[in-house]
N, CA, C and O atoms as a GROMACS GRO file, in nm:
protein
  648
    1MET      N    1   2.190  -0.065  -0.187
    1MET     CA    2   2.140  -0.168  -0.098
    1MET      C    3   2.064  -0.101   0.016
    1MET      O    4   2.110  -0.003   0.074
    2TRP      N    5   1.949  -0.155   0.049
    2TRP     CA    6   1.869  -0.101   0.159
    2TRP      C    7   1.934  -0.137   0.291
    2TRP      O    8   1.992  -0.244   0.306
    3ARG      N    9   1.923  -0.049   0.385
    3ARG     CA   10   1.969  -0.076   0.521
    3ARG      C   11   1.847  -0.078   0.611
    3ARG      O   12   1.749  -0.009   0.584
    4ARG      N   13   1.853  -0.158   0.717
    4ARG     CA   14   1.737  -0.172   0.804
    4ARG      C   15   1.688  -0.039   0.859
    4ARG      O   16   1.568  -0.023   0.883
    5TRP      N   17   1.778   0.058   0.880
    5TRP     CA   18   1.738   0.182   0.943
    5TRP      C   19   1.698   0.288   0.843
    5TRP      O   20   1.670   0.401   0.882
    6SER      N   21   1.696   0.255   0.717
    6SER     CA   22   1.653   0.355   0.620
    6SER      C   23   1.503   0.370   0.630
    6SER      O   24   1.454   0.411   0.735
    7LEU      N   25   1.430   0.340   0.528
    7LEU     CA   26   1.285   0.355   0.530
    7LEU      C   27   1.224   0.274   0.644
    7LEU      O   28   1.132   0.321   0.710
    8ALA      N   29   1.274   0.152   0.667
    8ALA     CA   30   1.220   0.070   0.775
    8ALA      C   31   1.234   0.141   0.909
    8ALA      O   32   1.143   0.136   0.991
    9GLY      N   33   1.348   0.206   0.931
    9GLY     CA   34   1.370   0.278   1.056
    9GLY      C   35   1.274   0.394   1.071
    9GLY      O   36   1.222   0.418   1.180
   10LEU      N   37   1.251   0.466   0.963
   10LEU     CA   38   1.156   0.577   0.970
   10LEU      C   39   1.017   0.526   1.003
   10LEU      O   40   0.945   0.587   1.082
   11LEU      N   41   0.978   0.412   0.943
   11LEU     CA   42   0.846   0.355   0.970
   11LEU      C   43   0.839   0.298   1.111
   11LEU      O   44   0.740   0.319   1.181
   12LEU      N   45   0.944   0.226   1.154
   12LEU     CA   46   0.944   0.169   1.288
   12LEU      C   47   0.933   0.276   1.395
   12LEU      O   48   0.864   0.258   1.495
   13ALA      N   49   1.001   0.386   1.373
   13ALA     CA   50   0.999   0.493   1.472
   13ALA      C   51   0.860   0.549   1.491
   13ALA      O   52   0.828   0.604   1.597
   14ALA      N   53   0.777   0.535   1.389
   14ALA     CA   54   0.642   0.588   1.398
   14ALA      C   55   0.542   0.478   1.435
   14ALA      O   56   0.421   0.502   1.434
   15GLY      N   57   0.591   0.359   1.466
   15GLY     CA   58   0.501   0.252   1.508
   15GLY      C   59   0.433   0.183   1.392
   15GLY      O   60   0.323   0.131   1.409
   16CYS      N   61   0.493   0.180   1.276
   16CYS     CA   62   0.436   0.116   1.159
   16CYS      C   63   0.417  -0.032   1.186
   16CYS      O   64   0.499  -0.094   1.254
   17SER      N   65   0.311  -0.088   1.133
   17SER     CA   66   0.285  -0.229   1.153
   17SER      C   67   0.322  -0.312   1.032
   17SER      O   68   0.271  -0.423   1.015
   18GLU      N   69   0.410  -0.262   0.946
   18GLU     CA   70   0.456  -0.338   0.830
   18GLU      C   71   0.528  -0.463   0.880
   18GLU      O   72   0.627  -0.450   0.952
   19PRO      N   73   0.482  -0.583   0.845
   19PRO     CA   74   0.547  -0.703   0.894
   19PRO      C   75   0.695  -0.708   0.860
   19PRO      O   76   0.775  -0.750   0.944
   20GLN      N   77   0.736  -0.668   0.740
   20GLN     CA   78   0.876  -0.675   0.703
   20GLN      C   79   0.959  -0.582   0.791
   20GLN      O   80   1.072  -0.616   0.828
   21ALA      N   81   0.907  -0.466   0.823
   21ALA     CA   82   0.983  -0.372   0.905
   21ALA      C   83   0.999  -0.427   1.047
   21ALA      O   84   1.104  -0.409   1.109
   22GLN      N   85   0.896  -0.494   1.100
   22GLN     CA   86   0.903  -0.543   1.236
   22GLN      C   87   1.000  -0.659   1.251
   22GLN      O   88   1.066  -0.669   1.354
   23ASN      N   89   1.010  -0.746   1.152
   23ASN     CA   90   1.097  -0.861   1.170
   23ASN      C   91   1.240  -0.835   1.127
   23ASN      O   92   1.322  -0.928   1.126
   24GLY      N   93   1.272  -0.711   1.093
   24GLY     CA   94   1.409  -0.675   1.061
   24GLY      C   95   1.448  -0.702   0.916
   24GLY      O   96   1.562  -0.676   0.878
   25ALA      N   97   1.355  -0.753   0.836
   25ALA     CA   98   1.386  -0.776   0.695
   25ALA      C   99   1.397  -0.643   0.622
   25ALA      O  100   1.353  -0.539   0.671
   26ASN      N  101   1.455  -0.650   0.505
   26ASN     CA  102   1.465  -0.528   0.426
   26ASN      C  103   1.326  -0.476   0.394
   26ASN      O  104   1.234  -0.554   0.372
   27PRO      N  105   1.308  -0.344   0.391
   27PRO     CA  106   1.179  -0.287   0.358
   27PRO      C  107   1.149  -0.311   0.211
   27PRO      O  108   1.240  -0.337   0.133
   28PRO      N  109   1.022  -0.303   0.173
   28PRO     CA  110   0.988  -0.324   0.034
   28PRO      C  111   1.045  -0.213  -0.054
   28PRO      O  112   1.060  -0.098  -0.010
   29VAL      N  113   1.076  -0.249  -0.175
   29VAL     CA  114   1.118  -0.149  -0.272
   29VAL      C  115   0.996  -0.066  -0.306
   29VAL      O  116   0.888  -0.122  -0.322
   30PRO      N  117   1.009   0.066  -0.317
   30PRO     CA  118   0.893   0.149  -0.346
   30PRO      C  119   0.819   0.098  -0.469
   30PRO      O  120   0.880   0.059  -0.568
   31THR      N  121   0.687   0.099  -0.460
   31THR     CA  122   0.606   0.053  -0.572
   31THR      C  123   0.556   0.172  -0.651
   31THR      O  124   0.548   0.284  -0.602
   32ALA      N  125   0.522   0.144  -0.775
   32ALA     CA  126   0.465   0.244  -0.865
   32ALA      C  127   0.539   0.376  -0.860
   32ALA      O  128   0.480   0.480  -0.829
   33PRO      N  129   0.670   0.374  -0.892
   33PRO     CA  130   0.745   0.499  -0.883
   33PRO      C  131   0.708   0.601  -0.988
   33PRO      O  132   0.757   0.714  -0.985
   34GLY      N  133   0.622   0.565  -1.082
   34GLY     CA  134   0.581   0.661  -1.184
   34GLY      C  135   0.692   0.681  -1.284
   34GLY      O  136   0.768   0.589  -1.312
   35PRO      N  137   0.702   0.800  -1.339
   35PRO     CA  138   0.805   0.825  -1.440
   35PRO      C  139   0.944   0.814  -1.380
   35PRO      O  140   0.961   0.814  -1.258
   36ALA      N  141   1.041   0.803  -1.466
   36ALA     CA  142   1.180   0.794  -1.420
   36ALA      C  143   1.210   0.905  -1.322
   36ALA      O  144   1.164   1.019  -1.338
   37ALA      N  145   1.286   0.872  -1.220
   37ALA     CA  146   1.319   0.969  -1.116
   37ALA      C  147   1.392   1.088  -1.178
   37ALA      O  148   1.485   1.070  -1.257
   38PRO      N  149   1.349   1.209  -1.142
   38PRO     CA  150   1.419   1.326  -1.194
   38PRO      C  151   1.562   1.330  -1.141
   38PRO      O  152   1.591   1.277  -1.034
   39LYS      N  153   1.648   1.393  -1.215
   39LYS     CA  154   1.785   1.410  -1.167
   39LYS      C  155   1.780   1.511  -1.053
   39LYS      O  156   1.745   1.627  -1.072
   40SER      N  157   1.817   1.464  -0.935
   40SER     CA  158   1.812   1.547  -0.816
   40SER      C  159   1.953   1.573  -0.767
   40SER      O  160   2.044   1.494  -0.790
   41ASP      N  161   1.969   1.684  -0.699
   41ASP     CA  162   2.099   1.719  -0.643
   41ASP      C  163   2.075   1.796  -0.515
   41ASP      O  164   2.021   1.906  -0.518
   42PRO      N  165   2.115   1.739  -0.400
   42PRO     CA  166   2.092   1.807  -0.273
   42PRO      C  167   2.173   1.935  -0.258
   42PRO      O  168   2.151   2.012  -0.165
   43ASN      N  169   2.267   1.959  -0.349
   43ASN     CA  170   2.350   2.079  -0.341
   43ASN      C  171   2.293   2.195  -0.422
   43ASN      O  172   2.345   2.307  -0.413
   44LEU      N  173   2.189   2.171  -0.500
   44LEU     CA  174   2.128   2.278  -0.579
   44LEU      C  175   2.024   2.350  -0.493
   44LEU      O  176   1.913   2.300  -0.474
   45VAL      N  177   2.061   2.465  -0.442
   45VAL     CA  178   1.971   2.542  -0.357
   45VAL      C  179   1.944   2.677  -0.422
   45VAL      O  180   2.022   2.725  -0.504
   46ASP      N  181   1.833   2.738  -0.383
   46ASP     CA  182   1.801   2.872  -0.432
   46ASP      C  183   1.909   2.970  -0.389
   46ASP      O  184   1.964   2.960  -0.280
   47ALA      N  185   1.940   3.065  -0.476
   47ALA     CA  186   2.041   3.166  -0.446
   47ALA      C  187   2.005   3.246  -0.321
   47ALA      O  188   2.092   3.290  -0.247
   48ASP      N  189   1.874   3.264  -0.298
   48ASP     CA  190   1.829   3.342  -0.182
   48ASP      C  191   1.783   3.253  -0.066
   48ASP      O  192   1.711   3.301   0.022
   49ALA      N  193   1.822   3.126  -0.066
   49ALA     CA  194   1.782   3.036   0.042
   49ALA      C  195   1.839   3.085   0.175
   49ALA      O  196   1.955   3.125   0.181
   50PRO      N  197   1.758   3.083   0.281
   50PRO     CA  198   1.806   3.132   0.410
   50PRO      C  199   1.915   3.044   0.468
   50PRO      O  200   1.914   2.922   0.451
   51GLU      N  201   2.008   3.106   0.537
   51GLU     CA  202   2.113   3.032   0.606
   51GLU      C  203   2.071   3.002   0.750
   51GLU      O  204   2.120   2.907   0.811
   52GLU      N  205   1.982   3.082   0.804
   52GLU     CA  206   1.934   3.063   0.941
   52GLU      C  207   1.820   2.961   0.943
   52GLU      O  208   1.740   2.954   0.850
   53PHE      N  209   1.814   2.883   1.049
   53PHE     CA  210   1.705   2.788   1.068
   53PHE      C  211   1.589   2.859   1.137
   53PHE      O  212   1.608   2.953   1.214
   54THR      N  213   1.470   2.812   1.108
   54THR     CA  214   1.348   2.856   1.175
   54THR      C  215   1.305   2.741   1.266
   54THR      O  216   1.316   2.625   1.226
   55ALA      N  217   1.258   2.771   1.386
   55ALA     CA  218   1.212   2.668   1.479
   55ALA      C  219   1.060   2.669   1.488
   55ALA      O  220   0.998   2.776   1.490
   56THR      N  221   1.002   2.551   1.492
   56THR     CA  222   0.857   2.539   1.512
   56THR      C  223   0.830   2.522   1.661
   56THR      O  224   0.923   2.505   1.740
   57ALA      N  225   0.704   2.527   1.699
   57ALA     CA  226   0.666   2.511   1.840
   57ALA      C  227   0.710   2.375   1.895
   57ALA      O  228   0.736   2.363   2.015
   58SER      N  229   0.718   2.274   1.810
   58SER     CA  230   0.756   2.140   1.856
   58SER      C  231   0.906   2.126   1.882
   58SER      O  232   0.949   2.033   1.950
   59GLY      N  233   0.985   2.220   1.830
   59GLY     CA  234   1.130   2.212   1.843
   59GLY      C  235   1.200   2.173   1.714
   59GLY      O  236   1.323   2.174   1.708
   60LEU      N  237   1.124   2.140   1.611
   60LEU     CA  238   1.182   2.110   1.480
   60LEU      C  239   1.247   2.237   1.425
   60LEU      O  240   1.188   2.345   1.433
   61LYS      N  241   1.367   2.223   1.370
   61LYS     CA  242   1.432   2.336   1.304
   61LYS      C  243   1.440   2.304   1.155
   61LYS      O  244   1.466   2.190   1.116
   62TYR      N  245   1.416   2.406   1.073
   62TYR     CA  246   1.418   2.384   0.929
   62TYR      C  247   1.463   2.508   0.857
   62TYR      O  248   1.459   2.620   0.910
   63ARG      N  249   1.507   2.486   0.733
   63ARG     CA  250   1.529   2.596   0.641
   63ARG      C  251   1.495   2.546   0.501
   63ARG      O  252   1.536   2.437   0.461
   64ILE      N  253   1.422   2.628   0.431
   64ILE     CA  254   1.381   2.594   0.295
   64ILE      C  255   1.501   2.618   0.204
   64ILE      O  256   1.551   2.731   0.196
   65ARG      N  257   1.547   2.516   0.137
   65ARG     CA  258   1.663   2.527   0.050
   65ARG      C  259   1.621   2.553  -0.095
   65ARG      O  260   1.695   2.615  -0.172
   66ARG      N  261   1.503   2.506  -0.132
   66ARG     CA  262   1.450   2.530  -0.266
   66ARG      C  263   1.300   2.551  -0.254
   66ARG      O  264   1.227   2.460  -0.214
   67LYS      N  265   1.255   2.671  -0.289
   67LYS     CA  266   1.112   2.703  -0.280
   67LYS      C  267   1.035   2.634  -0.391
   67LYS      O  268   1.090   2.598  -0.495
   68SER      N  269   0.907   2.615  -0.366
   68SER     CA  270   0.819   2.556  -0.465
   68SER      C  271   0.677   2.602  -0.440
   68SER      O  272   0.634   2.617  -0.326
   69GLU      N  273   0.606   2.623  -0.547
   69GLU     CA  274   0.463   2.655  -0.539
   69GLU      C  275   0.380   2.529  -0.560
   69GLU      O  276   0.258   2.536  -0.569
   70GLY      N  277   0.446   2.414  -0.566
   70GLY     CA  278   0.377   2.287  -0.589
   70GLY      C  279   0.289   2.248  -0.473
   70GLY      O  280   0.290   2.310  -0.366
   71ARG      N  281   0.211   2.143  -0.495
   71ARG     CA  282   0.116   2.091  -0.397
   71ARG      C  283   0.190   2.048  -0.269
   71ARG      O  284   0.290   1.978  -0.275
   72LYS      N  285   0.138   2.092  -0.154
   72LYS     CA  286   0.195   2.054  -0.024
   72LYS      C  287   0.121   1.931   0.028
   72LYS      O  288   0.000   1.920   0.012
   73PRO      N  289   0.194   1.840   0.090
   73PRO     CA  290   0.129   1.721   0.145
   73PRO      C  291   0.065   1.748   0.281
   73PRO      O  292   0.096   1.847   0.348
   74THR      N  293  -0.023   1.659   0.319
   74THR     CA  294  -0.074   1.652   0.456
   74THR      C  295  -0.025   1.520   0.513
   74THR      O  296   0.031   1.438   0.440
   75ALA      N  297  -0.044   1.500   0.640
   75ALA     CA  298  -0.003   1.374   0.703
   75ALA      C  299  -0.076   1.255   0.644
   75ALA      O  300  -0.030   1.141   0.658
   76ALA      N  301  -0.189   1.277   0.578
   76ALA     CA  302  -0.267   1.168   0.518
   76ALA      C  303  -0.212   1.125   0.382
   76ALA      O  304  -0.252   1.021   0.330
   77ASN      N  305  -0.123   1.204   0.323
   77ASN     CA  306  -0.069   1.172   0.190
   77ASN      C  307   0.051   1.079   0.198
   77ASN      O  308   0.115   1.065   0.303
   78SER      N  309   0.081   1.016   0.086
   78SER     CA  310   0.209   0.951   0.064
   78SER      C  311   0.293   1.049  -0.015
   78SER      O  312   0.240   1.129  -0.092
   79VAL      N  313   0.422   1.042   0.003
   79VAL     CA  314   0.512   1.131  -0.070
   79VAL      C  315   0.621   1.048  -0.136
   79VAL      O  316   0.655   0.938  -0.090
   80TYR      N  317   0.675   1.102  -0.243
   80TYR     CA  318   0.786   1.042  -0.316
   80TYR      C  319   0.899   1.142  -0.303
   80TYR      O  320   0.885   1.257  -0.345
   81ALA      N  321   1.012   1.099  -0.244
   81ALA     CA  322   1.116   1.195  -0.208
   81ALA      C  323   1.257   1.135  -0.219
   81ALA      O  324   1.276   1.013  -0.212
   82HIS      N  325   1.353   1.224  -0.236
   82HIS     CA  326   1.495   1.191  -0.226
   82HIS      C  327   1.543   1.253  -0.095
   82HIS      O  328   1.493   1.358  -0.055
   83TYR      N  329   1.638   1.189  -0.028
   83TYR     CA  330   1.687   1.243   0.099
   83TYR      C  331   1.825   1.191   0.132
   83TYR      O  332   1.872   1.092   0.076
   84LYS      N  333   1.889   1.260   0.224
   84LYS     CA  334   2.009   1.208   0.290
   84LYS      C  335   2.001   1.252   0.435
   84LYS      O  336   1.950   1.360   0.466
   85GLY      N  337   2.054   1.168   0.524
   85GLY     CA  338   2.051   1.198   0.666
   85GLY      C  339   2.188   1.180   0.728
   85GLY      O  340   2.264   1.092   0.690
   86TRP      N  341   2.218   1.266   0.827
   86TRP     CA  342   2.347   1.260   0.896
   86TRP      C  343   2.330   1.301   1.041
   86TRP      O  344   2.228   1.359   1.080
   87LEU      N  345   2.431   1.269   1.120
   87LEU     CA  346   2.432   1.302   1.263
   87LEU      C  347   2.508   1.431   1.286
   87LEU      O  348   2.565   1.488   1.193
   88ASP      N  349   2.508   1.479   1.410
   88ASP     CA  350   2.578   1.603   1.445
   88ASP      C  351   2.725   1.601   1.406
   88ASP      O  352   2.781   1.705   1.369
   89ASP      N  353   2.788   1.483   1.413
   89ASP     CA  354   2.930   1.475   1.380
   89ASP      C  355   2.956   1.469   1.229
   89ASP      O  356   3.071   1.456   1.186
   90GLY      N  357   2.850   1.478   1.149
   90GLY     CA  358   2.864   1.476   1.004
   90GLY      C  359   2.856   1.338   0.942
   90GLY      O  360   2.854   1.326   0.820
   91LYS      N  361   2.850   1.233   1.023
   91LYS     CA  362   2.843   1.096   0.971
   91LYS      C  363   2.707   1.073   0.903
   91LYS      O  364   2.602   1.082   0.966
   92GLU      N  365   2.712   1.043   0.774
   92GLU     CA  366   2.591   1.014   0.699
   92GLU      C  367   2.544   0.873   0.735
   92GLU      O  368   2.623   0.779   0.733
   93PHE      N  369   2.415   0.859   0.768
   93PHE     CA  370   2.364   0.728   0.803
   93PHE      C  371   2.269   0.671   0.700
   93PHE      O  372   2.238   0.552   0.706
   94ASP      N  373   2.223   0.751   0.606
   94ASP     CA  374   2.136   0.699   0.501
   94ASP      C  375   2.126   0.800   0.388
   94ASP      O  376   2.137   0.921   0.410
   95SER      N  377   2.105   0.749   0.266
   95SER     CA  378   2.092   0.837   0.151
   95SER      C  379   2.024   0.766   0.035
   95SER      O  380   2.077   0.668  -0.017
   96SER      N  381   1.908   0.816  -0.004
   96SER     CA  382   1.844   0.763  -0.125
   96SER      C  383   1.922   0.807  -0.248
   96SER      O  384   1.918   0.741  -0.351
   97TYR      N  385   1.995   0.918  -0.236
   97TYR     CA  386   2.079   0.962  -0.347
   97TYR      C  387   2.184   0.856  -0.380
   97TYR      O  388   2.206   0.824  -0.496
   98LYS      N  389   2.247   0.802  -0.277
   98LYS     CA  390   2.350   0.699  -0.298
   98LYS      C  391   2.291   0.572  -0.356
   98LYS      O  392   2.356   0.502  -0.434
   99ARG      N  393   2.167   0.540  -0.318
   99ARG     CA  394   2.100   0.422  -0.374
   99ARG      C  395   2.051   0.448  -0.516
   99ARG      O  396   2.022   0.355  -0.591
  100GLY      N  397   2.043   0.578  -0.552
  100GLY     CA  398   1.998   0.612  -0.686
  100GLY      C  399   1.849   0.595  -0.707
  100GLY      O  400   1.802   0.585  -0.820
  101GLN      N  401   1.772   0.592  -0.598
  101GLN     CA  402   1.628   0.571  -0.609
  101GLN      C  403   1.554   0.645  -0.498
  101GLN      O  404   1.575   0.618  -0.380
  102PRO      N  405   1.467   0.740  -0.536
  102PRO     CA  406   1.383   0.804  -0.434
  102PRO      C  407   1.292   0.699  -0.369
  102PRO      O  408   1.281   0.587  -0.420
  103ILE      N  409   1.230   0.735  -0.259
  103ILE     CA  410   1.139   0.643  -0.191
  103ILE      C  411   1.000   0.704  -0.182
  103ILE      O  412   0.984   0.826  -0.186
  104GLU      N  413   0.902   0.617  -0.170
  104GLU     CA  414   0.765   0.658  -0.144
  104GLU      C  415   0.728   0.605  -0.007
  104GLU      O  416   0.760   0.491   0.027
  105PHE      N  417   0.660   0.688   0.072
  105PHE     CA  418   0.617   0.645   0.204
  105PHE      C  419   0.497   0.726   0.248
  105PHE      O  420   0.479   0.840   0.205
  106PRO      N  421   0.415   0.667   0.336
  106PRO     CA  422   0.302   0.742   0.393
  106PRO      C  423   0.356   0.843   0.495
  106PRO      O  424   0.422   0.805   0.591
  107LEU      N  425   0.327   0.968   0.474
  107LEU     CA  426   0.384   1.074   0.557
  107LEU      C  427   0.342   1.063   0.703
  107LEU      O  428   0.418   1.104   0.792
  108GLY      N  429   0.225   1.010   0.730
  108GLY     CA  430   0.179   0.996   0.867
  108GLY      C  431   0.237   0.877   0.941
  108GLY      O  432   0.202   0.853   1.056
  109ARG      N  433   0.326   0.802   0.875
  109ARG     CA  434   0.380   0.682   0.938
  109ARG      C  435   0.532   0.683   0.948
  109ARG      O  436   0.596   0.578   0.950
  110VAL      N  437   0.588   0.801   0.955
  110VAL     CA  438   0.733   0.816   0.970
  110VAL      C  439   0.761   0.894   1.098
  110VAL      O  440   0.668   0.931   1.170
  111ILE      N  441   0.888   0.918   1.127
  111ILE     CA  442   0.920   0.991   1.248
  111ILE      C  443   0.850   1.128   1.246
  111ILE      O  444   0.835   1.187   1.139
  112PRO      N  445   0.809   1.178   1.361
  112PRO     CA  446   0.733   1.302   1.366
  112PRO      C  447   0.802   1.422   1.301
  112PRO      O  448   0.736   1.508   1.243
  113GLY      N  449   0.934   1.428   1.309
  113GLY     CA  450   1.006   1.539   1.246
  113GLY      C  451   0.987   1.544   1.096
  113GLY      O  452   0.979   1.651   1.037
  114TRP      N  453   0.979   1.426   1.032
  114TRP     CA  454   0.953   1.420   0.888
  114TRP      C  455   0.808   1.457   0.858
  114TRP      O  456   0.780   1.533   0.766
  115THR      N  457   0.715   1.404   0.937
  115THR     CA  458   0.574   1.433   0.914
  115THR      C  459   0.550   1.583   0.920
  115THR      O  460   0.482   1.639   0.834
  116GLU      N  461   0.603   1.648   1.020
  116GLU     CA  462   0.586   1.792   1.036
  116GLU      C  463   0.662   1.870   0.927
  116GLU      O  464   0.606   1.959   0.863
  117GLY      N  465   0.786   1.835   0.907
  117GLY     CA  466   0.872   1.912   0.818
  117GLY      C  467   0.831   1.908   0.672
  117GLY      O  468   0.836   2.010   0.603
  118LEU      N  469   0.791   1.793   0.623
  118LEU     CA  470   0.758   1.783   0.480
  118LEU      C  471   0.628   1.855   0.445
  118LEU      O  472   0.604   1.884   0.328
  119GLN      N  473   0.546   1.884   0.544
  119GLN     CA  474   0.425   1.960   0.517
  119GLN      C  475   0.454   2.109   0.495
  119GLN      O  476   0.365   2.186   0.460
  120LEU      N  477   0.579   2.148   0.514
  120LEU     CA  478   0.619   2.289   0.498
  120LEU      C  479   0.662   2.323   0.355
  120LEU      O  480   0.682   2.440   0.323
  121ILE      N  481   0.676   2.222   0.270
  121ILE     CA  482   0.721   2.247   0.132
  121ILE      C  483   0.626   2.183   0.032
  121ILE      O  484   0.549   2.093   0.066
  122GLY      N  485   0.632   2.231  -0.090
  122GLY     CA  486   0.551   2.176  -0.197
  122GLY      C  487   0.633   2.088  -0.289
  122GLY      O  488   0.756   2.081  -0.277
  123GLU      N  489   0.565   2.021  -0.380
  123GLU     CA  490   0.633   1.938  -0.480
  123GLU      C  491   0.740   2.020  -0.550
  123GLU      O  492   0.717   2.134  -0.591
  124GLY      N  493   0.857   1.961  -0.564
  124GLY     CA  494   0.969   2.030  -0.626
  124GLY      C  495   1.054   2.108  -0.528
  124GLY      O  496   1.162   2.156  -0.564
  125GLY      N  497   1.008   2.121  -0.404
  125GLY     CA  498   1.082   2.194  -0.303
  125GLY      C  499   1.183   2.106  -0.231
  125GLY      O  500   1.178   1.984  -0.240
  126MET      N  501   1.273   2.172  -0.161
  126MET     CA  502   1.374   2.101  -0.082
  126MET      C  503   1.387   2.170   0.053
  126MET      O  504   1.388   2.293   0.062
  127ILE      N  505   1.397   2.089   0.157
  127ILE     CA  506   1.405   2.140   0.293
  127ILE      C  507   1.520   2.072   0.366
  127ILE      O  508   1.550   1.955   0.343
  128GLU      N  509   1.583   2.147   0.454
  128GLU     CA  510   1.681   2.090   0.545
  128GLU      C  511   1.616   2.086   0.682
  128GLU      O  512   1.563   2.187   0.730
  129LEU      N  513   1.621   1.971   0.746
  129LEU     CA  514   1.559   1.952   0.877
  129LEU      C  515   1.665   1.922   0.982
  129LEU      O  516   1.759   1.847   0.957
  130GLU      N  517   1.650   1.982   1.098
  130GLU     CA  518   1.727   1.945   1.217
  130GLU      C  519   1.624   1.896   1.317
  130GLU      O  520   1.545   1.973   1.372
  131ILE      N  521   1.627   1.766   1.340
  131ILE     CA  522   1.522   1.700   1.416
  131ILE      C  523   1.574   1.660   1.554
  131ILE      O  524   1.664   1.577   1.565
  132PRO      N  525   1.516   1.719   1.659
  132PRO     CA  526   1.558   1.680   1.794
  132PRO      C  527   1.515   1.536   1.822
  132PRO      O  528   1.423   1.483   1.759
  133SER      N  529   1.583   1.474   1.914
  133SER     CA  530   1.561   1.333   1.945
  133SER      C  531   1.415   1.298   1.968
  133SER      O  532   1.368   1.194   1.922
  134ASP      N  533   1.341   1.382   2.039
  134ASP     CA  534   1.202   1.348   2.070
  134ASP      C  535   1.112   1.350   1.947
  134ASP      O  536   1.000   1.299   1.953
  135LEU      N  537   1.157   1.408   1.836
  135LEU     CA  538   1.082   1.405   1.710
  135LEU      C  539   1.145   1.307   1.612
  135LEU      O  540   1.102   1.296   1.497
  136GLY      N  541   1.248   1.236   1.660
  136GLY     CA  542   1.319   1.138   1.578
  136GLY      C  543   1.307   1.000   1.637
  136GLY      O  544   1.197   0.946   1.649
  137TYR      N  545   1.421   0.942   1.674
  137TYR     CA  546   1.424   0.805   1.725
  137TYR      C  547   1.425   0.797   1.876
  137TYR      O  548   1.426   0.687   1.932
  138GLY      N  549   1.425   0.911   1.945
  138GLY     CA  550   1.414   0.912   2.090
  138GLY      C  551   1.535   0.856   2.163
  138GLY      O  552   1.644   0.846   2.106
  139PRO      N  553   1.515   0.818   2.290
  139PRO     CA  554   1.627   0.775   2.373
  139PRO      C  555   1.688   0.642   2.331
  139PRO      O  556   1.802   0.611   2.368
  140ASN      N  557   1.616   0.562   2.254
  140ASN     CA  558   1.669   0.432   2.212
  140ASN      C  559   1.748   0.439   2.083
  140ASN      O  560   1.827   0.348   2.055
  141GLY      N  561   1.730   0.543   2.005
  141GLY     CA  562   1.800   0.553   1.878
  141GLY      C  563   1.755   0.445   1.782
  141GLY      O  564   1.648   0.387   1.796
  142MET      N  565   1.839   0.418   1.685
  142MET     CA  566   1.816   0.311   1.587
  142MET      C  567   1.951   0.244   1.565
  142MET      O  568   2.017   0.265   1.463
  143PRO      N  569   1.991   0.159   1.664
  143PRO     CA  570   2.121   0.094   1.655
  143PRO      C  571   2.135   0.014   1.525
  143PRO      O  572   2.035  -0.035   1.473
  144PRO      N  573   2.254   0.001   1.473
  144PRO     CA  574   2.379   0.040   1.536
  144PRO      C  575   2.427   0.180   1.498
  144PRO      O  576   2.523   0.229   1.556
  145ASP      N  577   2.364   0.245   1.403
  145ASP     CA  578   2.419   0.369   1.348
  145ASP      C  579   2.364   0.498   1.406
  145ASP      O  580   2.428   0.603   1.393
  146ILE      N  581   2.247   0.493   1.469
  146ILE     CA  582   2.190   0.615   1.526
  146ILE      C  583   2.179   0.595   1.676
  146ILE      O  584   2.095   0.518   1.723
  147PRO      N  585   2.263   0.665   1.752
  147PRO     CA  586   2.260   0.648   1.898
  147PRO      C  587   2.135   0.710   1.961
  147PRO      O  588   2.071   0.798   1.903
  148GLY      N  589   2.102   0.662   2.079
  148GLY     CA  590   1.992   0.719   2.155
  148GLY      C  591   2.015   0.867   2.180
  148GLY      O  592   2.128   0.910   2.205
  149GLY      N  593   1.909   0.944   2.173
  149GLY     CA  594   1.917   1.087   2.200
  149GLY      C  595   1.977   1.169   2.087
  149GLY      O  596   2.003   1.288   2.105
  150ALA      N  597   1.998   1.108   1.971
  150ALA     CA  598   2.064   1.178   1.860
  150ALA      C  599   1.975   1.283   1.794
  150ALA      O  600   1.855   1.261   1.774
  151THR      N  601   2.035   1.395   1.763
  151THR     CA  602   1.974   1.494   1.676
  151THR      C  603   2.001   1.449   1.534
  151THR      O  604   2.114   1.413   1.500
  152LEU      N  605   1.897   1.451   1.451
  152LEU     CA  606   1.910   1.406   1.312
  152LEU      C  607   1.906   1.525   1.218
  152LEU      O  608   1.836   1.623   1.243
  153HIS      N  609   1.981   1.515   1.111
  153HIS     CA  610   1.984   1.619   1.008
  153HIS      C  611   1.947   1.554   0.875
  153HIS      O  612   1.997   1.446   0.842
  154PHE      N  613   1.861   1.618   0.800
  154PHE     CA  614   1.820   1.565   0.671
  154PHE      C  615   1.810   1.677   0.569
  154PHE      O  616   1.775   1.791   0.602
  155ILE      N  617   1.842   1.644   0.445
  155ILE     CA  618   1.803   1.721   0.328
  155ILE      C  619   1.698   1.635   0.261
  155ILE      O  620   1.721   1.516   0.237
  156VAL      N  621   1.582   1.692   0.230
  156VAL     CA  622   1.476   1.617   0.166
  156VAL      C  623   1.422   1.696   0.047
  156VAL      O  624   1.383   1.812   0.060
  157GLU      N  625   1.421   1.632  -0.068
  157GLU     CA  626   1.358   1.688  -0.188
  157GLU      C  627   1.223   1.621  -0.206
  157GLU      O  628   1.216   1.499  -0.221
  158LEU      N  629   1.118   1.699  -0.204
  158LEU     CA  630   0.984   1.645  -0.224
  158LEU      C  631   0.955   1.642  -0.374
  158LEU      O  632   0.931   1.745  -0.436
  159LEU      N  633   0.957   1.522  -0.430
  159LEU     CA  634   0.939   1.508  -0.573
  159LEU      C  635   0.793   1.504  -0.614
  159LEU      O  636   0.755   1.560  -0.717
  160GLU      N  637   0.710   1.437  -0.531
  160GLU     CA  638   0.569   1.423  -0.567
  160GLU      C  639   0.486   1.393  -0.444
  160GLU      O  640   0.528   1.318  -0.355
  161VAL      N  641   0.366   1.452  -0.440
  161VAL     CA  642   0.267   1.420  -0.338
  161VAL      C  643   0.171   1.320  -0.402
  161VAL      O  644   0.120   1.344  -0.511
  162ARG      N  645   0.147   1.211  -0.335
  162ARG     CA  646   0.058   1.108  -0.392
  162ARG      C  647  -0.062   1.086  -0.304
  162ARG      O  648  -0.148   1.003  -0.335
   0.00000   0.00000   0.00000
């Protein structure tokens, strides 16, 4: 079941003008998913994946969990991805894995931490993101599950650049 703060929250945080997202209705189910979703597992990481995070100039922290030589997206692309997100206390607030369906979204219309972070990996890659509040939902959060000022954590598998 979709939750208002899943894809809709990511779009709202970036100022998306999707009418369904603005009025609080459930976001649309991803269209044209292409072939059946590959079997994904956020626990399958490269044996040599770094344990330390790297920080970007913006303050985003990331570590590549699964390398890929696949096509990298730009902010102008849409991406098809599996993800899960949690707070500092470990509370999971969203997961496409639990819904059993990856999502497609325009990369330039989500929270800045996602836009920046997903450009660091190629198709087939997986990244772990630690997103500071100013690159996430900011001081207002995304009630009721994401408090204002929250640092967000995500595992994201980039399945396809569209």
